[in-house]
N, C-alpha and C positions, 0 to 999 in steps of 0.2 A: 503494500499500499504506499501510495506517495506521502511523503510527509513535509511539510515546512511550516514555517512560524510567522506570525504576523509580525510585521516591521512597523507598519504604519496603519493607523485607524482614523475613522472620522473624516476621510477625505471626500472630495466633491466627485460625483459622477459625470462624465459629459453624455453618455447614452440618455438618461432620465432627466439629468439637471438636479438631481438630489445634492444638497450640501454637505452632508455628512455620512453617506451611508456605504461608502466605498472602502474596502480593507486591501491593503497591500502585502503579499507574503514574500518569504525568503528567496523562494525559488523565481520571483519574478511575476507570478500570476497575480491578479485582481479579481474581485468579487464584488458586486454591488448588492446588498443585503434589500434594496428597494426594487430594483427593477430585474434583479438577478442575473445581470450579465456578466459573464465569465470571459475573462480576457487572459490567455494562454501566456506563458513567458515569452518576452521578446515579440510580441504580435499585436496587431490591430484587434480592437474589441471585437467579440463575436459571442452570439448566444450560447448558453451552455447546451449540451447536447440533448436533443428531445428523445432519444430512444437509448437503449441500453442493449449491450450484446447479451445481458443476462435474461431478457425476456423481449419476445417479438410483438406483444399486444400495445394497443394506442396507450395503455396506462403503464408505461415501461418506467416510469418514474417511483412506482409503488415497487418495492424491493424487499425481498426476505432479508433481516438483518437482526442480528442478536437474539436469535431464537423466535422473534417475532414473525409470522408468517405473512405472505401477501394478502391474505383474506382479510386479516386483523388489520393492517395497515390501511386497505382500502375501507374498510368499515369506519375508521376514525379519520380518513382523509388526510393522512400523514404520508407525505412523499419524501423520497431520498434523492438527492441531488448527486450526480456523478460528475466526476473531473473527465478530462478527455481520454483518460486511461481506464475509465470504468470504475474508478475507485471512488467509494461513498465519501463525499466530503461535508455535506450538509444535510439535517433532516428537517422537515417542516412540520411544525404541530399546531394546527388550527384551533383557535379559540372563538367560535362562534363565526358570523360571516363578516366582521371587521378586525379579526385580530388574529397573530399566530406568532409563534416563538420559534426561532430559527436555531437549532444546535449545531455548532462547528464540532463536526466528530474528528477533525484533527487535532484543534487547539483545545476542545473540551470546554469551550464559552457559548454564550448564548446571546442573541440578538431579538428584539423584540420590534414587530412592525405592528402598527395600530394600536388598538386597545384591548387589554386582555382580561381586564377585572370586571368585565360584564357577563363572562361566562367562566365554568370550570372547563377543563378539557375533556371532551367526551359528553358535555351535558346534553348537547342538542340531540344526542342519539336515543336518549332514554327517556320516555314519557314519566312525568312526575307522579311516583305511586304506582307505577305500572308494573312493579314486580314486588316481592315480599322485602327484598334487601337491596341495598346499593354499597358498594366498597368504594372507600376514598383513599388514594394512593398521594404520594409527595411528588411524583414523577410521571412524565407521559409514557415513558416505555415501560414503567411498572403497571401502569393503568392498562395498556394494552396486554400485558402479558398475564394480569389477573383476568382479564376479558378472556382471552384466548384460553386459559386453563378452565376457568368456571362457567364462561358464558352467562355470567350474571352482570347487570348494569355496573359498570366500573368508570369512574371519573379520576381527575387528577387536579390537585391545587397547582398554583405556578410554581412554589417553592415551599420549604419547611418554614422559612421567615415569614410568608404571606398566608400560611395554612388557616390560621385563626380569622384573619380577615375575609379571606375567600369564603369560608365556610360561613361566617357570620352574614355576609352579603347574600348568599344564596340559601340561607337558612330553611325558608319555606320549601324550596324545592327539596332539599334533602331529608327535612323533617317530614315529608311526605311519605316516606318509607317507613315500613313497621321497623325495620332492622338496618341501623346504619354501621357497617363495619370498617373500621380503621386499619388500614395496612402501609404503615408509615415505616421508614428505614427503622432497623434495629440499633442505630448510634444513639448517642445522647441526645443530639439534635432532633433526631425523628420522635424520640420517646417524648421530649419536651413538647414538640408541637402536638403530638396525638393528646397529651395531657391537656393543653389548651382546647383543642377541637372538642374534646369529649366534654367539657363543661357547658358548652353550647346546648347540649341537648339531654332529653329525659335520660337519665341515666340507666333505665330499664331497657333502653332501645339501642344503646351503644355497646358494640362488641370490639374486640381487638385480637387481630391476628399476630401471636407470638412468633416472631421469625427467630431461627436459632442456627440452622445450618448456614445459612447466608443471610447477605444483609438487606437485601430486597427481593422483590418479586422476579424481576428479570433475571438476577443472578440465579434463581431456582430454575428458570425457563431456560435458559441458554446452557445451563449446565446438565440438562436432560433429567431435571428433578421435579417437572410438573406434577406426576402424580403425589409427590411426597408434599408440594406446596398446597394441591387440593385439600389433603389430608388436614393439614394445618388450618386453612381457611375454613373448611367445613367446621372443624372442632373449635373456631373461635369462640371465646368465652365473654362475658359481660366485662366490660373495662373497669378494670378496679386498679386505681393509681398506686405506686408503692407508697406505703403508709407505716412501714415499721421503721423507727428510728432507734439505730444501734451504733452508730460511728462517731467519731470526733467530728468529720466532714458535716455530717447531718445536723449536730448540735450548732457548728460553726454557722452554718446555713441560716439556722434558726435565728441567731443574734445578728447576723448581717441582714436580715428582713427588716423592712420598715416597721418601726414599734408600733403597737397598737394603741396609738394616742387618740386624744380626742380629735375629731374632724368637723364637730358643730355643736352649738350649744343648745340649751333649752331655753325657751323664751321666758321662763320663770325663774327668777334669782334663786330662791330657796331650793327647789329642785335642783337646779344647775350647780349649787354649791355642794348638795350632797351627792348627786350622780357624777359629777366631774365632766359632763359633757357626753356626747353621743359618740360612739366609736363604730366602726365597722366590724363585722363579725360578731355583732351581739343582737339579742332578742329583747326588745322592750315590750313588757305587758302592760296594759291598762286595763283594769277590771272594775265592774260597778254592776249593781242591780239594774234592771231595767228602768228608764225614765230618769236618769241622772245626769244624761248629757254629754255622754262619752263622744258622740261624733263632733260636738263643736269643739272639743278639748284637741281631738286630732285634726281638725281643721286649723286651729291654731297654731299648732305645730307644723303642719304643711306648709302655711302660709310663711312662717318664720324661716323655716328651711329655705324656701324659694328666695326669699329676701337676703338671707344671710351668707347663703354659699351659691356656687355654682354648679353643684351636683344636680344631676338627673333625679326625679323621684316618680315612683309608681304608686298610684292609688287603687286600691280596690275596696269600694262601698258597697255593700251587698243590700242594703237597705236605703240606698239613696239613687235616685235617678240624675241621670248626666246634668240636666238644666239645673237641679237644687244644688248639686256639687260645685257647678262653675259659678253659680250666684253667689254661694258661700265664700268662695275664695276670693271673688271680686269685692264681695261686700266688706271684707277686710281691709281690702286696698282702699277702698271708698268711704269707708267708716259708717256704713249704712246698710240697713237690711235690704238688700238689693230686691230679693223675691217680693217685698211689700211695697216696692215703686215701680210700677209699670211705666211710669213716665221715663224711667231712665232708657235711653236709645239703645240699641244693639250695637251701634257705633261707639258710644262712650264706654259700655262693656268690652267691646274687642281693644279698645284701646288701653283699658285699664289692665286687661289680661296680659296684652303684649309688655307692658311695663313690669306686671308680675313676673313672668319668664324671662324678663331682660332681652326681649328681642329673640329668644331662642325657641322656635316652635316645637322642639322635641323635648324640652325639659320637663315638663309634665305629662306623665301618661296616666290615663284614667281608663279603667276598665269597670263596668257594671254590668250585672245581669238582672239586677233588681229582684233578688231571690235567692233560693237556694240554687246550686249548680253541682255539677260533678267535681268532686274534690280534685281529681286527676287534671281537670281542665283549669282549676285556679291554681294548682302546683305548677302545671306547665305554663300558664301566663306569668307566673312570678319568676320563673326560669328564664322565659322569654325577655321579660322587662329588664331582668339584670344581665342577662349575657349578651344580648341583641340590642336593646335600647340604652344599656349602660346606665341604669338606675343603680343607685348607691343606697337610697333608702325605700323601702317598700311598706305601706300602709295596708293593712288586711283587717277591715271593719266589717263584720266580725267573725271570728272563727266558727262560733256555736251556728251561725247561718247556714255553715256548709253542710251541716247534717241535719236539718230541721226536716222532720217529717219522718226519720228513720225510728225503728224500734230503739227502747232504751238501751238494751243490750249491744245492739248494733252501734248506736251513736256513741258510747263510750270507748268501743273498740276503735271506731273510725277517727274520733278525736285524739286517742293516744296514737294512731298511725300518723294522722296530718300533723301533729305537733313534734313528732319526732322527725318527721320527712322535713318540715319547715327549719328545725334546728340544725339538721345535718346539711340543708342546702345553704343556710347562712355561713356554716363554717365553710363549705365548700368553695362558695362563689364570693366571699368577703363582702356582705353587705349588711345594713343594718335594717332589722325587721322590726317595725312597730305593730304590734299585735293587740287587738281588741277582744276581750272576752266577758260573757255575762257570769254573774255570780248568782248562786243557788241561794236558799234562804239561811243556809249556814255559813255565807260568804265564802263559799269555796267556788273555783272555776267550775262553771256548769258542765256537765256530762263527763269532764275528765280531769282528774288532779294533775295529769301529766303536763297540762298546758303551764301551769305555773312551775313545773320542776324544770322546764327547759328554758325559763327565762332569766336573763342575767339582770335585768331590773324589772321590779314589780312593784307598780303604783296601784293602790287601790282608791278609788273615787267615791265621796260619801256627800249626800245633799240632802237636807231635810226638806223635800220638794212638796210636803202638805204642811209646812209650818204657816201659820197665819201672818207672820211678818215677811214682807216681801223682800228684803235684804238677806233675811236667814233663807228664805225658800230660794234665792237665787245664787247662793254662796257654795260652792263645790270645795270641799278640802282634800287634800293629797295626802295620803298615808304611804310611805316607802314600806313595802312588806319585806324587800328582798334586795341587796344591793352587793352584787359581786365584786364590782371594780372600788366602788367608794365606801364600801363596808357600813356606812351609816345608816340607819332605818329610823323610822318614826314619822312625826309630823313633818310633811314636806311642803307645806304653804296652802294658800287658799286664793281661789279666783272667783271673782264676782261676774256675773252674766248680766249685760246691758241688753234688755228687751228691745230698746229703740235701734241700736246699732247691730245687734246680734253678733256681739264681740264680747270676748273675755279681757279681764284685767286681773292684774294681781294686786292682792291685797296685803299691805303691810302690818306688821304684828300690832301696832296701834290702832289701825283700822278695824281690826276683828272683834266684832261684839259677841262671839261665842267662843268658849274654851276650846283648845286644840283637842281633836278627836283622841282618845286614847288607842294605844296599839292594841290590835285584836290579840 
């Protein structure tokens, strides 16, 4: 095979007029990556050969190479370009109709033409959800190798470094399959990329091909180990990241990671002093009996985070419609009960909303079903908001609504399951979950005690909502029941609800007419 090295890059091409697509090689030949004009050493430019002596049909640029057969190359539309000595010098990998990656088989480099990030390699060949599973690789040759061996849908990301971004951009397409099989290289870079991609999807549908004998799928194929690879692929197991810590390197990595420090504050001074702020990777639980006004407290915190941070937040309010939700958020900004004032124009509301989200139309992500929903759907939406929409704070109001209508025994088991899954997801994806739950008559979380067990901070809300005195009736007291980070528990402040503006303000100790609520 003819070998040469690139001596000059990004040169202009006289044939097509490109300003930087021509490369010159040590043996004197040039190649334009734009018009693909090949210039032999010491000769005038001429088009690269249209036919190869290896094949006689019109598709002569499709060539058996590295174990991948002609049929597979044709399916993926990947052509091999030959020099005048019929040596493979370039391979072309199409990414949709407007982009392609060209691989230099001599120099082992890549060149991009057009836009690649609108498609995964091979994505156009397989209908979304058209098969039980799809396999993702980190290389085009590997994708074709996997398909040739398994005959199942297989796509590739552009590279290991872009894997997370590529899969995130095409989340809906990939998630349409019941089973997502990751077949990345078995080196450390590939393992890291696979871990990042796995976090995007429901862990129950992500599987991992553990390569042992060779580094990637193409190595298996070109070494005659296709059947061996098929067995490994067929026996792929659910993706489980390496999670046992037992070395000095593991411990060192822990302390080199960013410290779990506060990333946001509470809008109320006393609770802020006790909790020492909000942190990613934590579950904050707000509990109260029905009719106390939990949603308004949640809304105050949502608005506060939108104003004091630049984080994206996701809100799931299962007892509130979308119009009431947005009226409530905008009401805090305008300091008025927007839903009581029909004279406030849509234009004024939209302008206020733009100010709230600081001009970023993807900062506030709201999901509502206005009623109970399949818990797995809610969990999937939370994962989507965190992984794809980059939400660092998720509000779920309220968890009890997820199992309304189920029998008592099923309700307890389901709430145990959901609360555990939520806690695991918070740890896995590193976001902050603000969770609301009802209390029963014994002041315990309704349906499941596990809800309070998974919380890092538990704040119980209390209000004498039938008291004849209006001030007392509209004062909500906060009791910190559990505080893993700040350690301090007990009375956490009081909030007065203004019925005119539908907003809350903190009461100072001198303002309180009632003694602090005693700890339960």
